[in-house]
PAZAPA-4460 file (N, C-alpha, C; in steps of 0.05 Angstrom, whole numbers, plus 32768, in hexadecimal, padded with zeros to 4 digits):
% residues 352
    n_x    n_y    n_z   ca_x   ca_y   ca_z    c_x    c_y    c_z   seq   type   mol
   8462   82C7   8E7A   8456   82E2   8E7A   8462   82F4   8E65     1      X     A
   847C   82F4   8E63   8489   8303   8E4E   8483   82F9   8E33     2      X     A
   8480   82DF   8E30   847A   82D3   8E16   845F   82DC   8E0C     3      X     A
   844B   82DC   8E1F   8430   82E4   8E18   842F   8301   8E10     4      X     A
   843F   8312   8E1C   843F   832F   8E15   844B   8333   8DF9     5      X     A
   845F   8323   8DF3   846B   8326   8DD8   8457   831E   8DC2     6      X     A
   8449   8308   8DC7   8434   82FE   8DB4   841F   8313   8DB0     7      X     A
   8416   8320   8DC6   8401   8334   8DC5   840B   834C   8DB4     8      X     A
   8424   8354   8DB9   842F   836B   8DAA   8430   8365   8D8C     9      X     A
   8438   834C   8D85   8439   8345   8D68   841D   8345   8D5C    10      X     A
   8409   833B   8D6B   83EE   833B   8D60   83E4   8358   8D5B    11      X     A
   83EA   836A   8D6E   83E2   8386   8D6A   83F0   8392   8D52    12      X     A
   840A   838C   8D4E   8419   8397   8D38   840E   838D   8D1D    13      X     A
   8407   8373   8D1D   83FB   8367   8D04   83E0   8374   8CFE    14      X     A
   83D1   8379   8D13   83B6   8385   8D0F   83B9   83A1   8D05    15      X     A
   83CD   83B0   8D0F   83D2   83CB   8D06   83DA   83CB   8CE9    16      X     A
   83EB   83B9   8CE1   83F4   83B8   8CC5   83DD   83B1   8CB2    17      X     A
   83CC   839E   8CBC   83B5   8396   8CAC   83A1   83AE   8CA8    18      X     A
   839D   83BD   8CBE   838C   83D5   8CBC   8397   83EA   8CA9    19      X     A
   83B3   83ED   8CAA   83C0   8400   8C99   83BD   83F9   8C7B    20      X     A
   83C0   83DD   8C76   83BD   83D5   8C5A   83A0   83D8   8C51    21      X     A
   838D   83D3   8C63   8371   83D7   8C5B   836B   83F4   8C56    22      X     A
   8377   8406   8C65   8373   8423   8C61   837E   842C   8C46    23      X     A
   8396   841F   8C3F   83A2   8427   8C25   8392   841E   8C0E    24      X     A
   8386   8406   8C10   8377   83FA   8BFA   835A   8402   8BFA    25      X     A
   8351   8410   8C0F   8334   8418   8C10   832F   842E   8BFB    26      X     A
   8318   842C   8BEE   8310   8440   8BDA   8309   845A   8BE8    27      X     A
   8313   8470   8BDB   830D   848A   8BE6   82F2   8493   8BDC    28      X     A
   82E2   849D   8BEE   82C7   84A6   8BE7   82C9   84C3   8BDD    29      X     A
   82BA   84C8   8BC7   82BB   84E3   8BBB   829E   84EC   8BB6    30      X     A
   829C   8506   8BB1   8283   8511   8BA7   8288   851B   8B8B    31      X     A
   8275   8518   8B7A   8278   8520   8B5E   825E   852C   8B53    32      X     A
   8261   853B   8B3E   824A   8547   8B32   824D   8545   8B13    33      X     A
   8237   8547   8B05   8238   8544   8AE8   823D   855F   8ADB    34      X     A
   8249   855E   8AC3   824E   8576   8AB3   8234   857D   8AA5    35      X     A
   822C   8596   8AA8   8212   859F   8A9D   8217   85B5   8A88    36      X     A
   8204   85B7   8A76   8205   85CC   8A62   81FE   85E7   8A70    37      X     A
   820F   85FA   8A6D   820A   8614   8A79   81F8   8625   8A67    38      X     A
   81FC   8623   8A4E   81EC   8633   8A3B   81FC   8639   8A23    39      X     A
   81F0   8647   8A11   81FD   8650   89F8   8206   866C   89FC    40      X     A
   8220   866F   8A01   822B   868A   8A06   822E   8698   89EB    41      X     A
   8216   86A1   89E1   8215   86AC   89C6   8223   86C7   89C3    42      X     A
   8227   86D5   89D9   8232   86F0   89D6   823F   86F8   89F1    43      X     A
   8250   870C   89EF   825D   8717   8A06   8261   8735   8A01    44      X     A
   825F   8745   8A16   825F   8762   8A13   8279   876E   8A1F    45      X     A
   8282   8784   8A12   8299   8792   8A1B   8294   87B0   8A18    46      X     A
   829D   87C0   8A2C   829B   87DD   8A29   82AF   87E7   8A14    47      X     A
   82A7   87FB   8A05   82B9   8806   89F1   82B5   8824   89ED    48      X     A
   82C4   882F   89DB   82C2   884C   89D6   82C4   8850   89B8    49      X     A
   82B5   8864   89AE   82B5   886B   8992   82CE   887D   898D    50      X     A
   82DD   8876   8979   82F5   8886   8972   82F0   8892   8957    51      X     A
   82FD   88A9   8952   82FC   88B5   8937   8309   88A3   8923    52      X     A
   82FC   889E   890D   8308   888C   88F9   8321   8898   88ED    53      X     A
   8322   88B2   88EC   833B   88C0   88E3   833B   88DD   88EB    54      X     A
   834F   88E5   88FA   8353   8901   8901   8366   890C   88EB    55      X     A
   835D   8921   88DE   836C   892C   88C7   8377   8947   88CE    56      X     A
   8391   894A   88CC   839E   8964   88CF   83A3   8970   88B4    57      X     A
   8397   8987   88AE   8399   8994   8894   83AE   89A9   8894    58      X     A
   83BE   89AA   887E   83D3   89BE   887C   83D5   89C8   885F    59      X     A
   83DE   89E0   885C   83E3   89EB   8841   83FD   89DF   8836    60      X     A
   83FE   89DE   881C   8416   89D4   880F   8429   89EB   8806    61      X     A
   8421   8A03   880D   8431   8A1B   8807   8433   8A2D   881F    62      X     A
   8446   8A3F   881F   844A   8A52   8835   843A   8A6B   8831    63      X     A
   8435   8A7A   8847   8429   8A94   8844   8416   8A9B   885A    64      X     A
   840C   8AB3   885B   83F9   8ABC   8870   83DD   8AB2   8869    65      X     A
   83CF   8AAA   887E   83B3   8AA1   887A   83A2   8ABA   8875    66      X     A
   8394   8AB9   885E   8383   8AD0   8857   8366   8ACB   885F    67      X     A
   835E   8AB2   8861   8342   8AAC   8866   8340   8A91   8875    68      X     A
   832E   8A90   8889   832A   8A77   8898   830C   8A73   889B    69      X     A
   8301   8A5F   888C   82E4   8A59   888D   82DD   8A44   88A2    70      X     A
   82F1   8A35   88AB   82EB   8A1E   88BD   82E2   8A28   88D8    71      X     A
   82CB   8A1E   88E1   82C1   8A24   88FC   82C2   8A0A   890C    72      X     A
   82CC   8A0B   8924   82CE   89F3   8935   82B2   89E7   893A    73      X     A
   82B0   89CE   8934   8297   89BF   8938   8285   89BF   8920    74      X     A
   828C   89CF   890B   827B   89D0   88F3   827F   89B8   88E2    75      X     A
   826A   89AF   88D5   826B   8999   88C3   8272   89A4   88A7    76      X     A
   8285   8997   889A   828E   89A0   8880   828C   8989   886C    77      X     A
   828A   8990   8853   8288   897C   883D   82A2   897B   882E    78      X     A
   82A7   8965   8821   82BF   8961   8812   82C1   8976   87FC    79      X     A
   82D8   8982   87FA   82DD   8997   87E6   82D6   89B3   87EF    80      X     A
   82CB   89B6   8807   82C3   89D1   8811   82DC   89E0   8818    81      X     A
   82DD   89FB   8811   82F3   8A0C   8817   82F4   8A12   8835    82      X     A
   830A   8A0B   8842   830D   8A0F   885F   831E   8A27   8866    83      X     A
   8333   8A2B   8857   8346   8A41   885C   8355   8A47   8843    84      X     A
   8361   8A5F   8842   8371   8A67   882A   8388   8A79   8833    85      X     A
   839F   8A74   8827   83B6   8A86   882A   83B3   8A9D   8817    86      X     A
   83BB   8AB5   881F   83BA   8ACC   880D   83C7   8AC5   87F3    87      X     A
   83B8   8AC5   87DD   83C2   8ABB   87C3   83D2   8AD0   87B3    88      X     A
   83D5   8AE9   87BD   83E0   8AFF   87AD   83FB   8AF7   87A0    89      X     A
   840E   8AEE   87B0   8429   8AE8   87A6   8428   8AD1   8792    90      X     A
   8417   8ABE   8797   8415   8AA7   8785   8408   8AAE   876B    91      X     A
   83F5   8AC1   876B   83E8   8ACA   8753   83FC   8AD9   8741    92      X     A
   840D   8AEA   874E   8422   8AF8   873F   8436   8AE5   8733    93      X     A
   843E   8AD1   8743   8451   8ABE   8739   8446   8AAF   8721    94      X     A
   842D   8AA7   8723   8420   8A98   870D   841E   8AAA   86F4    95      X     A
   8417   8AC3   86F8   8415   8AD6   86E1   842F   8AD9   86D2    96      X     A
   8446   8ADB   86E1   8460   8ADE   86D5   8467   8AC4   86C6    97      X     A
   8462   8AAE   86D1   8468   8A94   86C4   8457   8A91   86AB    98      X     A
   843E   8A98   86AC   842D   8A96   8694   8437   8AA7   867D    99      X     A
   8441   8AC0   8684   844C   8AD2   866F   8465   8AC5   8663   100      X     A
   8476   8ABA   8674   848F   8AAE   8669   8488   8A95   8659   101      X     A
   8474   8A86   8662   846B   8A6E   8653   8461   8A76   8637   102      X     A
   8451   8A8B   8635   8446   8A93   861C   845D   8A9D   8609   103      X     A
   8471   8AAB   8614   8487   8AB4   8603   8497   8A9C   85F8   104      X     A
   849E   8A89   860A   84AD   8A72   8601   849D   8A61   85EE   105      X     A
   8484   8A5E   85F2   8473   8A4E   85E0   8473   8A5A   85C4   106      X     A
   8470   8A74   85C3   8470   8A81   85A8   848B   8A7D   859B   107      X     A
   84A1   8A80   85AA   84BC   8A7D   859F   84C1   8A61   8595   108      X     A
   84B8   8A4E   85A5   84BB   8A32   859C   84AB   8A2C   8583   109      X     A
   8494   8A39   8580   8485   8A35   8568   8494   8A3F   854F   110      X     A
   84A1   8A56   8551   84B1   8A61   853B   84C9   8A4F   8535   111      X     A
   84D7   8A46   854A   84EE   8A35   8546   84E6   8A1A   8539   112      X     A
   84CF   8A11   8540   84C6   89F7   8535   84C1   89FA   8517   113      X     A
   84B5   8A11   850F   84B0   8A15   84F2   84CB   8A17   84E3   114      X     A
   84DF   8A26   84EF   84F9   8A28   84E2   8507   8A0D   84E1   115      X     A
   8504   89FD   84F6   8510   89E3   84F6   8506   89D1   84E0   116      X     A
   84EC   89D3   84DB   84E0   89C3   84C6   84EA   89CB   84AB   117      X     A
   84F3   89E5   84A8   84FE   89EE   848F   851C   89EA   848D   118      X     A
   8528   89E1   84A3   8545   89DC   84A3   8555   89F5   84A9   119      X     A
   8548   8A0A   84B4   8557   8A23   84BA   8561   8A24   84D6   120      X     A
   855B   8A11   84E7   8564   8A10   8503   8572   89F6   8508   121      X     A
   8588   89F8   8516   8597   89DF   851C   8587   89CE   8530   122      X     A
   858B   89B4   852F   857E   89A3   8542   8584   89AA   855F   123      X     A
   859C   89B4   8564   85A3   89BB   8580   8592   89D2   858A   124      X     A
   858E   89E7   8579   857D   89FD   8581   8560   89F5   8584   125      X     A
   8558   89E3   8573   853C   89D9   8575   8537   89CA   858F   126      X     A
   854B   89B9   8596   8548   89A9   85B0   8548   89BC   85C8   127      X     A
   8559   89D1   85C7   8559   89E4   85DD   853E   89F2   85E1   128      X     A
   8533   89FA   85CB   8518   8A07   85CC   8503   89F4   85D6   129      X     A
   8504   89DB   85CC   84EF   89C7   85D5   84F1   89C1   85F3   130      X     A
   850A   89BD   85FD   850E   89B7   8619   8507   89CF   862B   131      X     A
   850D   89E7   8621   8506   89FF   862F   84E7   8A02   8632   132      X     A
   84D9   89FA   861D   84BC   89FB   861E   84B1   89E7   8633   133      X     A
   84BC   89CF   8634   84B3   89BB   8647   84B9   89C5   8664   134      X     A
   84CF   89D3   8667   84D6   89DD   8682   84C3   89F2   868B   135      X     A
   84BC   8A05   867A   84AA   8A1B   8682   848E   8A10   8686   136      X     A
   8486   89FB   8677   846C   89F0   867A   8469   89E3   8696   137      X     A
   847F   89D4   869E   847E   89C8   86B9   847E   89DD   86CF   138      X     A
   848C   89F3   86CA   848D   8A09   86DE   8471   8A16   86E0   139      X     A
   8463   8A19   86C9   8449   8A24   86C9   8435   8A13   86D9   140      X     A
   8437   89F9   86D5   8426   89E6   86E4   842B   89E8   8702   141      X     A
   8445   89EA   870A   844C   89EC   8726   8441   8A05   8733   142      X     A
   8442   8A1C   8724   8437   8A35   8730   8419   8A35   8730   143      X     A
   840C   8A28   871D   83EF   8A25   871F   83E7   8A15   8737   144      X     A
   83F6   89FF   873C   83F1   89EE   8753   83F5   89FE   876D   145      X     A
   840A   8A0E   876E   8410   8A1E   8786   83F9   8A31   878C   146      X     A
   83ED   8A3D   8777   83D7   8A4F   877B   83BE   8A3F   8785   147      X     A
   83BA   8A28   877A   83A3   8A18   8783   83A7   8A0E   87A0   148      X     A
   83C1   8A0A   87A7   83C7   8A00   87C2   83C4   8A16   87D8   149      X     A
   83BF   8A2E   87CF   83B8   8A43   87E4   839C   8A3F   87EF   150      X     A
   838D   8A2D   87E2   8372   8A27   87EC   8372   8A0C   87FA   151      X     A
   8369   8A0B   8813   8368   89F3   8823   834C   89E8   8823   152      X     A
   8348   89D1   8816   832E   89C5   8813   832A   89AD   8825   153      X     A
   8312   89A8   882D   830C   8990   883E   8310   8977   882E   154      X     A
   8321   8964   8837   8326   894C   8827   830F   8937   8829   155      X     A
   82FD   893B   883C   82E7   8928   8840   82D1   8936   8850   156      X     A
   82B9   892A   8850   82A4   8934   8862   82AD   8930   887F   157      X     A
   82A7   8943   8890   82AE   8940   88AC   82A8   8958   88BC   158      X     A
   82B5   895A   88D3   82B1   8970   88E6   82CB   897D   88ED   159      X     A
   82CA   8998   88F0   82E2   89A6   88F8   82E6   89A2   8916   160      X     A
   82FE   8998   891D   8304   8992   8939   8313   89A9   8946   161      X     A
   8326   89B5   8936   8336   89CB   8942   8342   89DC   892B   162      X     A
   8344   89F6   892F   8353   8A07   891D   836C   8A12   892C   163      X     A
   8383   8A0D   8920   839C   8A12   892E   83A8   8A2E   8927   164      X     A
   839E   8A3B   8912   83A8   8A56   890B   8390   8A67   8904   165      X     A
   8394   8A81   8905   8380   8A95   88FE   8388   8AA5   88E6   166      X     A
   8376   8AB3   88D9   837D   8AC4   88C3   8392   8AD9   88CA   167      X     A
   83A4   8ADD   88B8   83BA   8AF0   88BD   83D4   8AE2   88C6   168      X     A
   83D2   8ACA   88D1   83EA   8ABC   88D9   83F7   8AAF   88C2   169      X     A
   8412   8AAE   88C2   8421   8AA2   88AC   8428   8A85   88B3   170      X     A
   8424   8A74   88A0   8429   8A57   88A5   843C   8A4D   8890   171      X     A
   844A   8A38   8897   845D   8A2B   8884   844F   8A13   8877   172      X     A
   8459   8A0B   8861   844E   89F4   8853   8450   89DB   8865   173      X     A
   843A   89CC   8866   843A   89B4   8876   8433   89B8   8893   174      X     A
   8430   89D0   889C   8429   89D6   88B8   840A   89D3   88BC   175      X     A
   8401   89C1   88CD   83E4   89BE   88D1   83D6   89D8   88DA   176      X     A
   83C0   89DE   88CD   83B1   89F6   88D4   8395   89F0   88DD   177      X     A
   838A   89D8   88D5   836F   89D0   88DD   836F   89B2   88E3   178      X     A
   8361   89AA   88F8   835E   898E   88FF   8340   8988   88FC   179      X     A
   833A   8972   88ED   831F   896A   88E9   831B   894C   88EC   180      X     A
   8303   8944   88F1   82FC   8927   88F4   82EB   891F   88DB   181      X     A
   82F4   890A   88CE   82E5   8901   88B6   82CA   88F6   88C0   182      X     A
   82B6   88FB   88AF   829B   88F3   88B6   8295   88D6   88AF   183      X     A
   82AA   88C8   88A6   82A6   88AB   88A0   829F   889D   88BA   184      X     A
   8294   8885   88B7   828B   8876   88CF   82A2   8874   88E3   185      X     A
   829B   8879   88FD   82AF   8878   8912   82B8   885C   8917   186      X     A
   82CC   885A   8928   82D7   8840   8930   82D3   883C   894E   187      X     A
   82D0   8823   8955   82CB   881C   8971   82E2   880A   897B   188      X     A
   82EB   8810   8994   8301   8801   899F   82FA   87F5   89B9   189      X     A
   8300   87DB   89BD   82FC   87CD   89D6   8315   87BE   89DE   190      X     A
   8316   87B5   89F7   832C   87A4   8A01   8320   878A   8A0C   191      X     A
   832B   8774   8A03   8320   875A   8A0C   8336   874A   8A1B   192      X     A
   832E   8739   8A2F   8342   8729   8A3D   834C   8712   8A2D   193      X     A
   8361   8705   8A36   836D   86EF   8A27   835B   86D7   8A24   194      X     A
   8349   86D3   8A38   8336   86BC   8A36   8324   86BF   8A1E   195      X     A
   831D   86D8   8A17   830D   86DC   89FF   831E   86DF   89E6   196      X     A
   8336   86E8   89E9   8348   86EB   89D2   834E   86D0   89C5   197      X     A
   8351   86BB   89D6   8357   86A1   89CB   833F   8695   89BD   198      X     A
   8328   86A0   89C1   830F   8697   89B3   8308   86A9   899C   199      X     A
   831A   86B9   8992   8313   86CD   897E   830A   86C0   8964   200      X     A
   8313   86A7   895F   830A   8699   8946   82EC   8693   8947   201      X     A
   82E0   8694   895F   82C4   868E   8962   82B3   86A6   895F   202      X     A
   82BF   86BF   895E   82B0   86D7   895B   82A2   86D7   8940   203      X     A
   8288   86DE   8940   8279   86DE   8927   826E   86F9   891F   204      X     A
   8264   8708   8932   8257   8721   892B   825B   8735   8941   205      X     A
   8259   874F   893A   825E   8764   894E   824A   877B   894B   206      X     A
   8243   8787   8961   8231   879E   8961   8236   87AE   897A   207      X     A
   822B   87C6   897B   822E   87D7   8993   8215   87E7   8997   208      X     A
   8212   87F1   89AF   81FB   8803   89B6   8206   8818   89C9   209      X     A
   81F8   882F   89C8   81FF   8846   89D9   81E7   8850   89E8   210      X     A
   81ED   885B   8A00   81D7   8865   8A11   81C7   887B   8A03   211      X     A
   81D4   888B   89F2   81C7   88A1   89E5   81B4   8898   89CF   212      X     A
   81B6   887E   89C7   81A5   8873   89B2   8198   885A   89BD   213      X     A
   8185   885C   89D1   8179   8845   89DE   816B   8833   89CA   214      X     A
   816F   8819   89CD   8161   8806   89BC   816D   8802   89A0   215      X     A
   8183   8810   899A   818E   880E   897F   81A9   87FF   8980   216      X     A
   81AC   87EB   896F   81C5   87DD   896C   81D3   87E5   8952   217      X     A
   81EC   87EC   8954   81FB   87F5   893D   820E   87DF   8935   218      X     A
   820C   87D5   891C   821E   87BF   8913   823A   87C8   8911   219      X     A
   824D   87B6   8916   826A   87BC   8915   8278   87A9   8902   220      X     A
   828E   87B3   88F7   829F   87A3   88E6   82BA   87A1   88F3   221      X     A
   82C4   8789   88F7   82DE   8786   8904   82F5   8790   88F2   222      X     A
   8306   87A2   88FD   831D   87AB   88EF   8335   8799   88F6   223      X     A
   8339   8793   890F   834F   8782   8917   8351   877F   8935   224      X     A
   8362   876C   893E   8368   8768   895A   8386   8769   895D   225      X     A
   8390   8779   8970   83AD   877A   8975   83B6   875F   8980   226      X     A
   83CC   8754   8975   83D5   8739   897E   83E5   873A   8997   227      X     A
   83EA   8752   89A3   83FA   8754   89BB   83E9   8762   89D0   228      X     A
   83EA   8756   89E9   83DA   8762   89FF   83E8   877B   8A09   229      X     A
   83D7   878D   8A14   83E2   87A5   8A20   83EB   87A0   8A3C   230      X     A
   83F2   87B5   8A4B   83FC   87B2   8A66   83E8   87A5   8A79   231      X     A
   83CE   87A7   8A72   83BA   879B   8A83   83B2   877F   8A79   232      X     A
   83C2   8774   8A67   83BD   8759   8A5C   83A2   8758   8A4D   233      X     A
   839C   876D   8A3F   8384   876F   8A2F   838B   8773   8A12   234      X     A
   837B   8768   8A00   837F   876A   89E3   836B   877E   89D7   235      X     A
   8375   8790   89C6   8364   87A5   89BB   8357   879C   89A1   236      X     A
   833D   879F   89A0   832E   879A   8987   8323   87B4   897D   237      X     A
   8324   87B8   8962   831B   87D1   8956   8307   87CA   8940   238      X     A
   82F0   87D9   8940   82DA   87D4   892E   82D5   87ED   891E   239      X     A
   82C8   87E9   8907   82BE   8800   88F7   82A0   87FF   88F8   240      X     A
   8294   8816   88FD   8277   8818   88FE   826C   8817   88E1   241      X     A
   825B   8804   88DC   8250   8802   88C1   823D   8819   88BB   242      X     A
   823C   8822   88A2   822B   8838   889B   820E   8831   889D   243      X     A
   81FE   8844   88A2   81E1   8840   88A4   81D3   885B   88A6   244      X     A
   81B9   885A   88A3   81A9   8873   88A5   81A8   887D   88C2   245      X     A
   81A6   8897   88C5   81A3   88A2   88DF   81BD   88A8   88ED   246      X     A
   81BB   88B3   8905   81D2   88BA   8915   81E0   88A1   8920   247      X     A
   81FA   88A4   8925   8209   888E   8931   821A   889B   8947   248      X     A
   8223   888A   895B   8233   8895   8971   824C   88A3   8966   249      X     A
   8253   88BA   8971   8269   88C9   8968   8283   88C3   8978   250      X     A
   829A   88CD   896E   82B3   88C9   897C   82B2   88D2   8999   251      X     A
   82BD   88C1   89AB   82BD   88C7   89C7   82A6   88BA   89D7   252      X     A
   8291   88B2   89C9   827A   88A5   89D7   8281   8889   89E1   253      X     A
   8276   8882   89F8   8279   8867   8A03   8263   8855   89F8   254      X     A
   826B   883D   89F1   8258   882A   89E7   825C   880F   89F4   255      X     A
   8249   87FD   89F1   824C   87E1   89FA   824C   87CF   89E1   256      X     A
   8262   87C1   89DE   8265   87B0   89C6   825D   8794   89CC   257      X     A
   824D   8788   89BB   8245   876C   89BD   8253   875B   89A9   258      X     A
   8262   8747   89B2   826F   8734   89A0   825F   871A   899F   259      X     A
   8256   8713   8988   8245   86FB   8984   8257   86E4   897C   260      X     A
   8252   86CC   8989   8262   86B4   8982   8252   86A4   896D   261      X     A
   8261   8693   895F   8254   8681   894C   8244   866D   895B   262      X     A
   822C   8666   8951   8219   8655   895F   8224   863A   8965   263      X     A
   8233   862E   8953   823B   8612   8957   8252   8610   896B   264      X     A
   825D   8627   8974   8274   8625   8986   826E   8634   89A0   265      X     A
   8254   8638   89A6   824E   8648   89BD   8245   8638   89D6   266      X     A
   8243   861E   89D4   8239   860F   89EB   824F   860D   8A00   267      X     A
   8248   8614   8A18   825A   8612   8A2F   824E   8600   8A44   268      X     A
   825F   85F7   8A56   8257   85E5   8A6B   825D   85F1   8A86   269      X     A
   8250   85E7   8A9B   8254   85F1   8AB6   825A   85DA   8AC9   270      X     A
   826B   85DF   8ADC   8272   85CB   8AF1   8275   85DA   8B0B   271      X     A
   8273   85CB   8B21   8278   85D9   8B3B   8294   85E3   8B3D   272      X     A
   8297   85FC   8B47   82B2   8608   8B4A   82C4   85F8   8B5C   273      X     A
   82B7   85E9   8B6F   82C7   85D9   8B82   82D5   85C2   8B75   274      X     A
   82CF   85BC   8B5C   82DC   85A5   8B4E   82F5   85AE   8B40   275      X     A
   82FB   85C8   8B3F   8311   85D2   8B2F   8329   85D7   8B41   276      X     A
   8340   85CE   8B38   8359   85D3   8B46   836F   85D9   8B31   277      X     A
   8385   85E5   8B3B   839B   85ED   8B29   83B0   85D7   8B28   278      X     A
   83B8   85D0   8B10   83CD   85BC   8B0C   83DD   85C4   8AF4   279      X     A
   83F7   85C8   8AF7   8409   85D0   8AE1   83FF   85E9   8AD3   280      X     A
   83F7   85FC   8AE4   83ED   8616   8ADA   83D5   8613   8AC8   281      X     A
   83C5   85FF   8ACC   83AE   85FB   8ABC   8396   85F2   8ACE   282      X     A
   837E   85FC   8AC8   8366   85F4   8AD6   8361   85D6   8AD1   283      X     A
   835D   85C7   8AE6   835B   85AA   8AE3   8344   859F   8AF4   284      X     A
   8338   8589   8AEC   8324   857B   8AFB   832A   855D   8AFB   285      X     A
   831E   854F   8B10   831F   8532   8B10   8306   8527   8B03   286      X     A
   830A   8516   8AEF   82F3   850A   8AE1   82EF   84EE   8AED   287      X     A
   82D6   84EA   8AF5   82CF   84D0   8B01   82C3   84BE   8AEB   288      X     A
   82CE   84A6   8AE9   82C4   8492   8AD6   82B3   847D   8AE4   289      X     A
   8298   847E   8AE1   8287   846B   8AEF   828C   844E   8AE9   290      X     A
   8296   8448   8AD0   829B   842C   8AC9   82B2   8420   8AD8   291      X     A
   82C9   842F   8ADA   82E0   8424   8AE8   82E2   842E   8B05   292      X     A
   82D0   8442   8B0C   82D0   844E   8B26   82EC   8459   8B2D   293      X     A
   82F8   8466   8B1A   8312   8473   8B1E   8311   8490   8B15   294      X     A
   8325   849F   8B1C   8326   84BC   8B15   833F   84C1   8B04   295      X     A
   833C   84D5   8AF3   8353   84DE   8AE2   8352   84FD   8AE0   296      X     A
   8369   850A   8ADF   836A   8527   8ADD   8368   8530   8AC1   297      X     A
   835B   8548   8ABD   8358   8552   8AA2   8358   8571   8AA3   298      X     A
   8367   857D   8A91   8368   859A   8A8F   8350   85A5   8A81   299      X     A
   8346   85BC   8A8B   832E   85C9   8A7F   8334   85E6   8A7B   300      X     A
   8322   85F4   8A6D   8323   8611   8A69   830B   861E   8A76   301      X     A
   8311   862D   8A8B   82FB   863B   8A9A   82F9   8658   8A8E   302      X     A
   82E1   865F   8A85   82DD   867A   8A7A   82CF   868D   8A8C   303      X     A
   82C2   8683   8AA1   82B3   8695   8AB2   82AD   8686   8ACD   304      X     A
   82AD   8696   8AE2   82A5   868B   8AFD   828B   8699   8B05   305      X     A
   8277   868A   8B0A   825C   8695   8B10   8259   869A   8B2E   306      X     A
   8246   86AB   8B35   8242   86B1   8B51   8235   869A   8B61   307      X     A
   822A   8687   8B53   821D   8670   8B61   822F   8659   8B66   308      X     A
   824A   865E   8B63   825D   8649   8B69   8262   8636   8B52   309      X     A
   825B   863E   8B3A   825F   862D   8B23   8276   8639   8B12   310      X     A
   8283   8628   8B02   8297   8631   8AF0   828E   862A   8AD3   311      X     A
   8290   863E   8AC1   8289   8639   8AA5   82A2   862F   8A96   312      X     A
   829F   8619   8A88   82B5   860C   8A7A   82AF   860C   8A5C   313      X     A
   82C3   8614   8A4D   82BF   8614   8A30   82CD   85FD   8A22   314      X     A
   82DF   85EF   8A2E   82EC   85D8   8A21   82F8   85C5   8A37   315      X     A
   82FB   85AC   8A2F   8307   8598   8A41   82F3   8585   8A4D   316      X     A
   82D9   858B   8A4B   82C4   8579   8A57   82AE   8574   8A43   317      X     A
   829E   8560   8A49   8286   855A   8A39   826F   8557   8A4C   318      X     A
   8258   855E   8A41   823F   855D   8A51   823B   8540   8A5B   319      X     A
   8233   853E   8A75   822D   8524   8A81   8245   8517   8A8F   320      X     A
   825D   8521   8A8B   8274   8515   8A99   8272   851C   8AB7   321      X     A
   8281   850C   8AC8   8281   8510   8AE4   829B   851E   8AEC   322      X     A
   8299   8532   8AFE   82B0   853F   8B09   82AF   853D   8B27   323      X     A
   82C6   8538   8B33   82C8   8535   8B50   82C5   8551   8B5D   324      X     A
   82B4   8554   8B71   82AF   856E   8B7D   82BA   8570   8B9A   325      X     A
   82C2   855A   8BA6   82CC   855B   8BC2   82E4   8548   8BC4   326      X     A
   82F8   8550   8BD3   8310   8540   8BD7   8323   8540   8BBF   327      X     A
   8322   8555   8BAF   8331   8555   8B97   834F   8557   8B9B   328      X     A
   8358   8561   8BB2   8375   8565   8BB7   8382   854C   8BC3   329      X     A
   8373   8536   8BC8   837F   851E   8BD3   837C   8507   8BC0   330      X     A
   8376   850B   8BA7   8373   84F5   8B94   838C   84F2   8B83   331      X     A
   838F   84DB   8B77   83A5   84D4   8B66   839A   84CA   8B4B   332      X     A
   83AB   84CC   8B37   83A3   84C4   8B1C   839D   84A5   8B1C   333      X     A
   8385   849E   8B12   837D   8482   8B10   8374   8476   8B2A   334      X     A
   8371   8486   8B3F   836A   847B   8B59   834D   8471   8B59   335      X     A
   8348   845A   8B67   832E   844F   8B69   831F   845E   8B7F   336      X     A
   8306   8466   8B79   82F7   8476   8B8C   82DA   846A   8B8D   337      X     A
   82CC   8474   8BA2   82B0   846C   8BA6   829F   8485   8BA6   338      X     A
   828B   8486   8B95   827A   849D   8B92   8265   849D   8BA7   339      X     A
   8264   84B2   8BB7   8250   84B5   8BCB   8235   84BC   8BBE   340      X     A
   821F   84B1   8BC8   8205   84B7   8BBD   81FE   84D4   8BC4   341      X     A
   81EF   84E2   8BB2   81E8   84FE   8BB7   81D5   8500   8BCF   342      X     A
   81D5   8517   8BDC   81C3   851B   8BF3   81A7   851D   8BE9   343      X     A
   8194   8511   8BF8   8178   8512   8BF0   816C   852D   8BF8   344      X     A
   8154   8532   8BEF   8147   854B   8BF4   8141   8550   8C11   345      X     A
   813E   8539   8C21   8139   853B   8C3E   8152   8539   8C4E   346      X     A
   8168   8536   8C41   8182   8534   8C4F   8194   854A   8C44   347      X     A
   818C   8563   8C49   819B   857A   8C3F   81B7   857A   8C4B   348      X     A
   81CB   857C   8C38   81E7   857D   8C41   81F3   8562   8C46   349      X     A
   81E3   854C   8C43   81ED   8531   8C48   81F6   852C   8C64   350      X     A
   81E8   8537   8C77   81F0   8534   8C93   81E6   8519   8C9F   351      X     A
   81D3   850C   8C93   81C8   84F3   8C9E   81D3   84DB   8C90   352      X     A
***
């Protein structure tokens, strides 16, 4: 009796080991789907804002009380237009005195030169007279410039943004008295995420549109991209609005910037989001090889997650490849698998 019980126990143990080995060698069944073309992501949009191409703070180069202020806030001015003037009285008197001294020295130098040519003046006296004339000539030019500098002219076409002083107030040289915006084409600034920053070599063309100008696209010229992300992990792009006829969005206006990609590099693919998992801080999928019926892991670049459960992939896959969509967390590299047939139209969900 005891002998028969021992034999039965051994048979059960052998059967259990055989079933365990069969379970280990059994092919795991998987579901997979093909990689499909999502489309040609020819462009992407970003919100932006028009910035002044240059804010100019205007200041006198001389000191004195402001005698006249022509600048009106919001007024458009042309290059060379007189905006303000310091009371020129003292500078006119200074220039008049220097001109009188200049004329006296010039006449004296003329006489000394004639005597020098006759040998009646020593070379030392002649050199003193000549250097004195050069000195008074430079002084005359400086005082003429000082008088001209009492006039503050617009350095470019633009708009008066702010006037910081009023007539009668005394200002020092270099102290800003008027702030203006140059009327040159404005600049547009946007912020892009790192996923688009790494594709910056594929950017081909840029344009923007504003709500105040419906149906109008304004071409943009790229100025540059900051190589360092800000606190929000965004990279700043700055554009210059190309010149054209008609009105353009002004500083402070919100715009929508369209970045166009090069045609040959815009094809993207889509796969089920359920096929993507994280491995070594990288988005990864299992690739199913129908020839060997095995799987292998591959890193991919996901650029967008769609609302229909699809993931848009820009690199790492090719159209027509198979990706595992179910059981992805229990597979191993090179593991042999069995592909389950897709559910038929009358067997929704594969329940039968």
